[in-house]
DRENDO-1510 file (C-alpha; in Angstrom, 1 decimal, always signed):
<recs>
REC; n; res; u; v; w
REC; 1; MET; +7.0; +13.4; +295.3 .
REC; 2; ASN; +6.9; +17.1; +294.2 .
REC; 3; LYS; +9.8; +19.5; +294.3 .
REC; 4; SER; +8.4; +21.4; +297.2 .
REC; 5; LYS; +8.2; +18.4; +299.5 .
REC; 6; VAL; +11.7; +17.3; +298.4 .
REC; 7; LEU; +13.1; +20.8; +299.3 .
REC; 8; ARG; +11.3; +20.7; +302.7 .
REC; 9; ARG; +12.7; +17.3; +303.5 .
REC; 10; SER; +16.2; +18.4; +302.6 .
REC; 11; PHE; +15.9; +21.4; +305.0 .
REC; 12; LEU; +14.7; +19.2; +307.8 .
REC; 13; GLN; +17.7; +16.9; +307.2 .
REC; 14; THR; +20.0; +20.0; +307.3 .
REC; 15; VAL; +18.6; +21.0; +310.7 .
REC; 16; ALA; +19.2; +17.5; +312.0 .
REC; 17; THR; +22.8; +17.4; +310.6 .
REC; 18; THR; +23.5; +20.8; +312.2 .
REC; 19; ALA; +22.5; +19.5; +315.6 .
REC; 20; MET; +24.7; +16.5; +315.3 .
REC; 21; ALA; +27.6; +18.7; +314.0 .
REC; 22; SER; +27.2; +20.9; +317.1 .
REC; 23; SER; +27.4; +17.9; +319.4 .
REC; 24; ALA; +30.5; +16.6; +317.6 .
REC; 25; THR; +32.4; +19.8; +317.9 .
REC; 26; ALA; +32.0; +19.7; +321.7 .
REC; 27; GLN; +34.6; +16.9; +321.7 .
REC; 28; GLU; +37.2; +19.2; +320.1 .
REC; 29; GLU; +39.6; +21.6; +321.8 .
REC; 30; PRO; +37.6; +24.7; +322.8 .
REC; 31; LEU; +37.9; +27.8; +320.7 .
REC; 32; ARG; +39.3; +30.7; +322.9 .
REC; 33; PHE; +37.1; +33.8; +322.8 .
REC; 34; GLY; +37.4; +37.4; +323.7 .
REC; 35; MET; +34.2; +39.3; +324.4 .
REC; 36; ILE; +34.3; +42.9; +323.3 .
REC; 37; GLY; +31.3; +44.7; +324.8 .
REC; 38; VAL; +29.5; +42.9; +327.6 .
REC; 39; GLY; +26.5; +45.0; +328.1 .
REC; 40; LYS; +22.9; +43.7; +327.5 .
REC; 41; ARG; +23.4; +42.1; +324.1 .
REC; 42; GLY; +27.0; +41.0; +324.8 .
REC; 43; ASN; +25.9; +39.4; +328.0 .
REC; 44; ALA; +23.2; +37.5; +326.2 .
REC; 45; HIS; +25.9; +36.0; +323.9 .
REC; 46; LEU; +28.2; +35.3; +326.9 .
REC; 47; ARG; +25.5; +33.4; +328.9 .
REC; 48; ARG; +25.1; +31.1; +325.9 .
REC; 49; PHE; +28.8; +30.6; +325.4 .
REC; 50; VAL; +29.5; +29.6; +329.0 .
REC; 51; LYS; +27.2; +26.7; +328.7 .
REC; 52; ARG; +29.2; +25.3; +325.8 .
REC; 53; SER; +32.1; +22.9; +326.1 .
REC; 54; ASP; +33.5; +23.9; +322.7 .
REC; 55; VAL; +34.1; +27.5; +323.8 .
REC; 56; ALA; +36.4; +29.0; +326.4 .
REC; 57; ILE; +36.0; +32.6; +327.5 .
REC; 58; LYS; +39.6; +33.9; +327.9 .
REC; 59; ALA; +39.0; +37.7; +327.9 .
REC; 60; VAL; +36.3; +40.3; +328.5 .
REC; 61; CYS; +36.4; +43.9; +327.5 .
REC; 62; ASP; +34.2; +46.9; +328.2 .
REC; 63; VAL; +34.6; +50.5; +329.1 .
REC; 64; ASP; +32.3; +49.9; +332.1 .
REC; 65; PRO; +34.2; +48.3; +335.0 .
REC; 66; SER; +31.0; +47.0; +336.5 .
REC; 67; ALA; +30.1; +45.3; +333.2 .
REC; 68; ARG; +33.5; +43.7; +333.1 .
REC; 69; ASP; +33.2; +42.4; +336.7 .
REC; 70; ALA; +29.8; +40.9; +336.0 .
REC; 71; ALA; +31.1; +39.2; +332.8 .
REC; 72; GLN; +34.1; +37.8; +334.7 .
REC; 73; SER; +31.8; +36.4; +337.3 .
REC; 74; THR; +29.6; +34.8; +334.6 .
REC; 75; ALA; +32.6; +33.2; +332.9 .
REC; 76; ARG; +34.5; +32.5; +336.1 .
REC; 77; ALA; +35.0; +28.8; +335.2 .
REC; 78; ASP; +37.3; +30.0; +332.4 .
REC; 79; ASN; +39.0; +32.7; +334.5 .
REC; 80; PRO; +39.0; +35.3; +331.8 .
REC; 81; ARG; +41.3; +38.4; +331.9 .
REC; 82; SER; +39.6; +41.8; +332.0 .
REC; 83; PHE; +40.4; +44.7; +329.6 .
REC; 84; GLY; +39.2; +48.3; +329.3 .
REC; 85; ASP; +40.8; +48.8; +325.9 .
REC; 86; TYR; +39.9; +46.4; +323.1 .
REC; 87; LYS; +43.3; +46.9; +321.4 .
REC; 88; GLU; +45.0; +45.3; +324.4 .
REC; 89; LEU; +42.6; +42.3; +324.1 .
REC; 90; LEU; +43.5; +41.9; +320.4 .
REC; 91; GLY; +47.1; +41.9; +321.3 .
REC; 92; GLN; +46.7; +38.7; +323.3 .
REC; 93; SER; +48.1; +35.6; +321.6 .
REC; 94; GLY; +45.8; +33.2; +323.4 .
REC; 95; ILE; +42.6; +34.4; +321.7 .
REC; 96; ASP; +41.2; +32.7; +318.6 .
REC; 97; ALA; +38.1; +34.7; +318.0 .
REC; 98; VAL; +36.2; +37.7; +319.3 .
REC; 99; LEU; +32.6; +38.6; +319.6 .
REC; 100; ILE; +31.9; +42.3; +319.2 .
REC; 101; SER; +28.7; +43.7; +320.8 .
REC; 102; THR; +29.4; +47.4; +321.2 .
REC; 103; PRO; +27.6; +50.6; +320.0 .
REC; 104; CYS; +27.1; +50.6; +316.2 .
REC; 105; TYR; +29.6; +53.3; +315.4 .
REC; 106; LEU; +32.4; +51.1; +316.8 .
REC; 107; HIS; +31.6; +47.9; +314.9 .
REC; 108; ALA; +33.7; +48.7; +311.8 .
REC; 109; GLU; +36.8; +50.0; +313.6 .
REC; 110; MET; +36.9; +47.0; +316.0 .
REC; 111; SER; +36.1; +44.4; +313.3 .
REC; 112; ALA; +38.8; +45.7; +311.0 .
REC; 113; ALA; +41.4; +45.7; +313.8 .
REC; 114; ALA; +40.4; +42.2; +314.9 .
REC; 115; LEU; +40.7; +40.8; +311.4 .
REC; 116; GLU; +44.1; +42.5; +311.0 .
REC; 117; ALA; +45.2; +40.9; +314.3 .
REC; 118; GLY; +44.2; +37.5; +312.8 .
REC; 119; LYS; +41.2; +36.9; +315.0 .
REC; 120; HIS; +38.0; +35.4; +313.7 .
REC; 121; VAL; +35.1; +37.8; +314.2 .
REC; 122; PHE; +31.5; +37.6; +315.1 .
REC; 123; CYS; +30.1; +41.1; +315.0 .
REC; 124; GLU; +26.6; +42.3; +316.0 .
REC; 125; LYS; +24.7; +44.1; +313.3 .
REC; 126; PRO; +25.0; +46.5; +311.6 .
REC; 127; LEU; +28.5; +46.1; +310.1 .
REC; 128; ALA; +28.9; +49.9; +309.9 .
REC; 129; ILE; +27.0; +53.2; +309.9 .
REC; 130; SER; +28.8; +54.8; +306.9 .
REC; 131; ALA; +30.0; +53.7; +303.5 .
REC; 132; ASP; +33.6; +54.5; +304.4 .
REC; 133; GLN; +33.3; +52.2; +307.5 .
REC; 134; VAL; +31.9; +49.4; +305.3 .
REC; 135; LYS; +34.9; +49.7; +303.0 .
REC; 136; LEU; +37.3; +49.6; +305.9 .
REC; 137; VAL; +36.0; +46.2; +307.1 .
REC; 138; LEU; +35.6; +44.8; +303.6 .
REC; 139; ASP; +39.3; +45.6; +302.8 .
REC; 140; ALA; +40.4; +44.0; +306.1 .
REC; 141; ALA; +38.4; +40.9; +305.5 .
REC; 142; ARG; +39.7; +40.5; +301.9 .
REC; 143; LYS; +43.2; +40.5; +303.2 .
REC; 144; SER; +42.5; +38.2; +306.1 .
REC; 145; LYS; +42.2; +34.4; +306.3 .
REC; 146; ALA; +40.0; +34.7; +309.4 .
REC; 147; VAL; +36.3; +34.0; +309.4 .
REC; 148; PHE; +33.9; +37.0; +309.6 .
REC; 149; GLN; +30.2; +36.6; +310.6 .
REC; 150; ILE; +27.6; +39.3; +311.1 .
REC; 151; GLY; +24.9; +38.9; +313.7 .
REC; 152; GLN; +22.0; +38.9; +311.2 .
REC; 153; GLN; +20.5; +35.8; +312.6 .
REC; 154; SER; +17.5; +35.5; +310.2 .
REC; 155; ARG; +20.0; +33.9; +307.8 .
REC; 156; ASN; +20.1; +30.9; +310.2 .
REC; 157; ALA; +16.3; +30.4; +310.3 .
REC; 158; PRO; +15.5; +27.1; +308.5 .
REC; 159; HIS; +12.1; +28.2; +307.3 .
REC; 160; MET; +13.6; +31.4; +305.8 .
REC; 161; GLN; +16.2; +29.3; +304.0 .
REC; 162; GLU; +13.4; +27.1; +302.8 .
REC; 163; VAL; +11.4; +30.1; +301.4 .
REC; 164; VAL; +14.5; +31.4; +299.5 .
REC; 165; ALA; +15.0; +28.0; +298.0 .
REC; 166; GLN; +11.3; +27.8; +297.0 .
REC; 167; ILE; +11.5; +31.1; +295.3 .
REC; 168; HIS; +14.9; +30.8; +293.5 .
REC; 169; GLN; +15.4; +27.1; +293.1 .
REC; 170; ALA; +11.9; +25.5; +293.0 .
REC; 171; GLY; +10.3; +28.5; +291.2 .
REC; 172; LEU; +7.2; +28.2; +293.4 .
REC; 173; ILE; +5.9; +31.7; +292.5 .
REC; 174; GLY; +7.4; +31.8; +289.1 .
REC; 175; LYS; +9.6; +34.8; +288.3 .
REC; 176; PRO; +9.7; +37.0; +291.5 .
REC; 177; LEU; +8.6; +40.6; +290.8 .
REC; 178; VAL; +7.9; +42.7; +293.8 .
REC; 179; ILE; +8.5; +42.7; +297.6 .
REC; 180; LYS; +6.4; +44.5; +300.2 .
REC; 181; ALA; +7.6; +44.4; +303.7 .
REC; 182; GLN; +7.0; +46.2; +307.0 .
REC; 183; ARG; +8.0; +46.5; +310.6 .
REC; 184; HIS; +5.2; +48.2; +312.4 .
REC; 185; SER; +4.3; +48.6; +316.1 .
REC; 186; THR; +2.2; +50.7; +318.5 .
REC; 187; PRO; +3.7; +53.8; +320.2 .
REC; 188; SER; +3.8; +54.0; +324.0 .
REC; 189; LYS; +1.0; +55.9; +325.7 .
REC; 190; PRO; +1.6; +59.5; +326.6 .
REC; 191; GLY; +3.5; +59.9; +329.8 .
REC; 192; THR; +5.4; +56.7; +329.5 .
REC; 193; ARG; +9.1; +56.3; +328.6 .
REC; 194; ARG; +9.5; +56.1; +324.9 .
REC; 195; ALA; +13.2; +55.8; +324.0 .
REC; 196; GLY; +14.4; +55.6; +320.4 .
REC; 197; GLY; +11.9; +54.9; +317.7 .
REC; 198; GLY; +10.4; +51.8; +319.3 .
REC; 199; GLY; +6.9; +51.5; +320.6 .
REC; 200; GLN; +8.0; +49.1; +323.4 .
REC; 201; ARG; +8.7; +50.5; +326.8 .
REC; 202; ARG; +12.4; +49.7; +326.8 .
REC; 203; ARG; +15.4; +51.4; +328.1 .
REC; 204; PHE; +17.9; +52.4; +325.4 .
REC; 205; PRO; +21.5; +53.4; +325.9 .
REC; 206; GLY; +22.4; +57.1; +325.4 .
REC; 207; TRP; +24.1; +56.5; +322.0 .
REC; 208; TYR; +20.9; +54.9; +320.5 .
REC; 209; ASN; +19.1; +58.2; +319.8 .
REC; 210; ASP; +22.2; +59.9; +318.5 .
REC; 211; VAL; +21.9; +59.2; +314.7 .
REC; 212; LYS; +25.7; +59.9; +314.3 .
REC; 213; LEU; +26.4; +57.0; +316.6 .
REC; 214; SER; +23.6; +54.6; +315.8 .
REC; 215; GLY; +23.2; +55.2; +312.1 .
REC; 216; ASP; +19.5; +56.0; +312.7 .
REC; 217; LEU; +16.6; +53.5; +312.8 .
REC; 218; ILE; +17.0; +52.3; +309.2 .
REC; 219; VAL; +20.6; +51.2; +309.8 .
REC; 220; GLU; +20.6; +50.2; +313.5 .
REC; 221; ASN; +17.3; +48.4; +313.5 .
REC; 222; ALA; +15.8; +47.8; +310.0 .
REC; 223; VAL; +19.1; +46.2; +308.8 .
REC; 224; HIS; +17.7; +42.8; +309.8 .
REC; 225; ASN; +14.6; +43.3; +307.7 .
REC; 226; LEU; +16.3; +44.8; +304.8 .
REC; 227; ASP; +18.8; +41.9; +304.7 .
REC; 228; VAL; +15.9; +39.5; +304.5 .
REC; 229; CYS; +14.5; +41.5; +301.6 .
REC; 230; ASN; +17.8; +41.4; +299.8 .
REC; 231; TRP; +17.9; +37.6; +300.3 .
REC; 232; LEU; +14.4; +37.2; +299.1 .
REC; 233; ALA; +15.2; +39.3; +296.0 .
REC; 234; GLY; +18.4; +37.4; +295.3 .
REC; 235; SER; +20.0; +40.7; +294.4 .
REC; 236; ARG; +21.2; +44.0; +295.8 .
REC; 237; PRO; +19.6; +47.4; +295.4 .
REC; 238; GLU; +21.0; +49.9; +292.9 .
REC; 239; SER; +18.9; +52.9; +293.9 .
REC; 240; SER; +16.5; +54.1; +296.7 .
REC; 241; TYR; +14.1; +56.9; +297.4 .
REC; 242; GLY; +12.4; +57.5; +300.8 .
REC; 243; HIS; +10.9; +59.8; +303.4 .
REC; 244; GLY; +10.9; +59.7; +307.2 .
REC; 245; LYS; +11.1; +61.7; +310.4 .
REC; 246; ARG; +10.5; +61.6; +314.1 .
REC; 247; TYR; +6.7; +62.0; +314.2 .
REC; 248; LEU; +5.9; +61.7; +317.9 .
REC; 249; PRO; +5.6; +63.4; +320.4 .
REC; 250; GLU; +6.1; +66.3; +318.0 .
REC; 251; PRO; +7.5; +66.3; +314.4 .
REC; 252; MET; +11.3; +66.6; +314.0 .
REC; 253; PRO; +13.1; +66.4; +310.7 .
REC; 254; SER; +15.2; +63.3; +309.8 .
REC; 255; GLY; +18.8; +63.5; +310.7 .
REC; 256; THR; +18.2; +65.1; +314.1 .
REC; 257; VAL; +17.2; +62.2; +316.4 .
REC; 258; MET; +16.2; +58.7; +315.6 .
REC; 259; MET; +13.2; +58.4; +313.3 .
REC; 260; ASP; +10.1; +56.7; +314.4 .
REC; 261; GLY; +8.7; +56.2; +310.9 .
REC; 262; PHE; +10.0; +56.0; +307.4 .
REC; 263; SER; +9.2; +54.4; +304.0 .
REC; 264; VAL; +11.7; +53.6; +301.3 .
REC; 265; GLU; +11.5; +52.2; +297.8 .
REC; 266; TYR; +14.4; +50.2; +296.4 .
REC; 267; ILE; +15.1; +49.2; +292.8 .
REC; 268; TYR; +17.2; +46.1; +292.5 .
REC; 269; GLN; +19.9; +45.1; +290.0 .
REC; 270; ASN; +17.6; +42.3; +288.7 .
REC; 271; ASP; +14.8; +44.9; +288.3 .
REC; 272; MET; +12.7; +43.8; +291.3 .
REC; 273; HIS; +11.5; +46.5; +293.6 .
REC; 274; LEU; +10.9; +46.7; +297.3 .
REC; 275; ASP; +8.5; +48.8; +299.2 .
REC; 276; TYR; +9.6; +48.9; +302.9 .
REC; 277; SER; +8.0; +50.8; +305.7 .
REC; 278; GLN; +8.9; +51.0; +309.4 .
REC; 279; LEU; +6.4; +52.8; +311.6 .
REC; 280; TYR; +5.8; +53.2; +315.3 .
REC; 281; LEU; +2.4; +54.8; +314.7 .
REC; 282; HIS; +0.3; +51.6; +314.2 .
REC; 283; PRO; -2.9; +51.3; +316.2 .
REC; 284; ARG; -2.9; +48.0; +318.0 .
REC; 285; LYS; -6.2; +46.8; +316.7 .
REC; 286; LEU; -6.0; +48.0; +313.1 .
REC; 287; GLU; -6.9; +44.6; +311.6 .
REC; 288; LYS; -7.0; +45.5; +307.9 .
REC; 289; LEU; -3.3; +46.2; +307.9 .
REC; 290; PRO; -1.7; +43.7; +310.4 .
REC; 291; ASN; +0.7; +45.0; +312.9 .
REC; 292; GLY; +4.2; +43.5; +313.3 .
REC; 293; ILE; +6.9; +42.2; +310.9 .
REC; 294; TRP; +6.0; +40.6; +307.6 .
REC; 295; PHE; +7.2; +40.2; +304.1 .
REC; 296; VAL; +5.3; +39.4; +300.9 .
REC; 297; VAL; +7.0; +38.3; +297.7 .
REC; 298; TYR; +4.9; +38.6; +294.6 .
REC; 299; GLY; +5.6; +36.5; +291.5 .
REC; 300; GLU; +4.1; +35.4; +288.2 .
REC; 301; LYS; +2.3; +32.5; +289.7 .
REC; 302; GLY; +1.4; +33.6; +293.2 .
REC; 303; ALA; +2.9; +35.1; +296.3 .
REC; 304; ILE; +4.6; +34.0; +299.5 .
REC; 305; GLU; +3.8; +35.7; +302.8 .
REC; 306; LEU; +6.5; +35.4; +305.4 .
REC; 307; ASN; +7.1; +36.3; +309.0 .
REC; 308; TYR; +9.2; +34.9; +311.8 .
REC; 309; GLY; +6.7; +32.3; +312.7 .
REC; 310; SER; +5.5; +30.8; +309.4 .
REC; 311; TRP; +5.3; +31.2; +305.7 .
REC; 312; THR; +2.2; +30.8; +303.4 .
REC; 313; TYR; +1.9; +30.2; +299.7 .
REC; 314; TYR; -1.0; +31.8; +297.8 .
REC; 315; ASP; -1.8; +30.7; +294.2 .
REC; 316; MET; -2.4; +33.7; +291.9 .
REC; 317; HIS; -5.9; +32.8; +290.9 .
REC; 318; GLY; -7.0; +30.7; +293.8 .
REC; 319; ASP; -6.8; +27.4; +291.9 .
REC; 320; ALA; -5.1; +25.9; +295.1 .
REC; 321; GLU; -5.8; +26.7; +298.7 .
REC; 322; PRO; -3.2; +28.7; +300.6 .
REC; 323; VAL; -0.7; +26.4; +302.3 .
REC; 324; GLU; +0.9; +27.5; +305.6 .
REC; 325; HIS; +4.2; +26.1; +306.8 .
REC; 326; ALA; +5.0; +26.7; +310.5 .
REC; 327; ALA; +8.6; +27.7; +311.4 .
REC; 328; GLU; +10.9; +25.5; +313.3 .
REC; 329; ASP; +11.1; +26.6; +317.0 .
REC; 330; ILE; +14.9; +27.2; +317.4 .
REC; 331; ASP; +17.1; +29.6; +319.2 .
REC; 332; LEU; +18.5; +31.8; +316.4 .
REC; 333; THR; +21.3; +33.2; +318.4 .
REC; 334; GLU; +22.5; +29.6; +319.2 .
REC; 335; ALA; +22.1; +28.7; +315.6 .
REC; 336; ALA; +24.2; +31.6; +314.6 .
REC; 337; HIS; +26.9; +30.6; +317.1 .
REC; 338; ASN; +26.8; +27.1; +315.8 .
REC; 339; ASP; +27.4; +28.2; +312.2 .
REC; 340; PHE; +30.2; +30.5; +313.3 .
REC; 341; LEU; +32.1; +27.8; +315.2 .
REC; 342; ARG; +31.6; +25.3; +312.4 .
REC; 343; ALA; +32.8; +27.8; +309.8 .
REC; 344; ILE; +36.0; +28.4; +311.8 .
REC; 345; ARG; +36.7; +24.7; +312.2 .
REC; 346; GLN; +35.8; +23.9; +308.6 .
REC; 347; GLY; +37.6; +26.9; +307.0 .
REC; 348; ARG; +34.5; +28.1; +305.2 .
REC; 349; LYS; +32.3; +31.2; +305.0 .
REC; 350; PRO; +29.4; +31.4; +307.4 .
REC; 351; VAL; +25.9; +31.9; +306.0 .
REC; 352; ALA; +25.9; +35.5; +307.2 .
REC; 353; ASP; +29.3; +36.4; +305.8 .
REC; 354; ILE; +31.2; +39.7; +305.1 .
REC; 355; GLU; +29.4; +40.4; +301.8 .
REC; 356; THR; +26.0; +39.8; +303.4 .
REC; 357; ALA; +27.0; +42.2; +306.2 .
REC; 358; ALA; +28.3; +44.8; +303.8 .
REC; 359; ILE; +25.3; +44.7; +301.4 .
REC; 360; ALA; +22.8; +44.9; +304.2 .
REC; 361; ALA; +24.6; +47.8; +305.9 .
REC; 362; LEU; +24.9; +49.7; +302.6 .
REC; 363; THR; +21.2; +49.1; +301.8 .
REC; 364; GLY; +20.3; +50.8; +305.1 .
REC; 365; ILE; +22.9; +53.6; +304.5 .
REC; 366; MET; +21.6; +54.3; +301.0 .
REC; 367; GLY; +18.0; +54.4; +302.2 .
REC; 368; ARG; +18.9; +56.7; +305.0 .
REC; 369; GLU; +20.7; +59.1; +302.7 .
REC; 370; SER; +17.8; +59.2; +300.3 .
REC; 371; ILE; +15.6; +60.1; +303.2 .
REC; 372; TYR; +18.0; +62.8; +304.6 .
REC; 373; GLN; +18.7; +64.3; +301.1 .
REC; 374; ARG; +15.1; +64.0; +299.8 .
REC; 375; ARG; +16.3; +62.5; +296.5 .
REC; 376; MET; +17.0; +59.3; +294.8 .
REC; 377; VAL; +20.4; +57.9; +295.9 .
REC; 378; THR; +22.3; +55.3; +293.8 .
REC; 379; TRP; +24.5; +52.4; +294.9 .
REC; 380; ASP; +27.4; +53.8; +292.8 .
REC; 381; GLU; +27.4; +57.0; +294.9 .
REC; 382; LEU; +28.3; +55.0; +298.0 .
REC; 383; GLY; +31.7; +54.2; +296.4 .
REC; 384; VAL; +32.0; +50.7; +297.7 .
REC; 385; SER; +32.7; +47.8; +295.3 .
REC; 386; ILE; +31.1; +44.4; +296.1 .
</recs>
């Protein structure tokens, strides 16, 4: 049996073991959670948690009283207390862990405070929107014995774990050389609501468009994709150069409101480079350059094309036919919850740990600054040691 098949079998066995481990933890004493931020995303986490027997919701916190009331109703079986100030929640002794799902500019402050209070932390992405904020949480995590996990759920996708192993362990494409990646979508039609940079007709909160609160599109949104690129590269960037702006409905320079298009080139410590673009200018039926999210890793022997539904291997010279592997159909949020809870009980790092969080956030921040300053920006300028 070849190495590729052995690796695939091992990943499938891991998925099965994960499911059994999740079932086993249900027999243990529930971990007591405080939910900080129970808006749209926080409520999505809450609805999953209330279905679990290994979690008890003991507190909810939000500045919006109606959101707190709704969250208390959802978790009424656990009779959680309600708080308007997250610091009061962190002062409660009957809380083991917190899940933070608040606007981006608050993530670092709240995560650092929770770690200092001895609470395990699951924080939604991004970790932070400035280098100083990243350092704040890193310092707190390094002093704490608590588990920290970032909500970059792609790290929990078995087919993505498999691709990384095929590149860096099995050597499927030989030495990896270049990554090209994109996140493209179609803008809304004129006259329809078009909040933020997205082409979807979605309602965004007021802080989203404020780049000083959200970190701009590359930090708030692209951090998921950039984290996958870092993972595929097996390294971290050391420099970046890019360009972007708000293009529609009329051009506005970067740094004013959230961009709807940008491109960045990163050079990695291992000398790989990444070309990444995110555009909400993509015609829906432009077939020669597919819409959507995808990654291509080019190596000496061939390339791997990856998206959230499958991955395909292409031999360099066509000596072998392309081989497509479908992704496992799993709930990535639940998979991330499972890993966080197991990490707490087992006293280990989760797959999306504090260093993963910090490097991903800094990758976005470095790219943003290269766009804003219209020059190459280096990792060393960020002043954060990882």
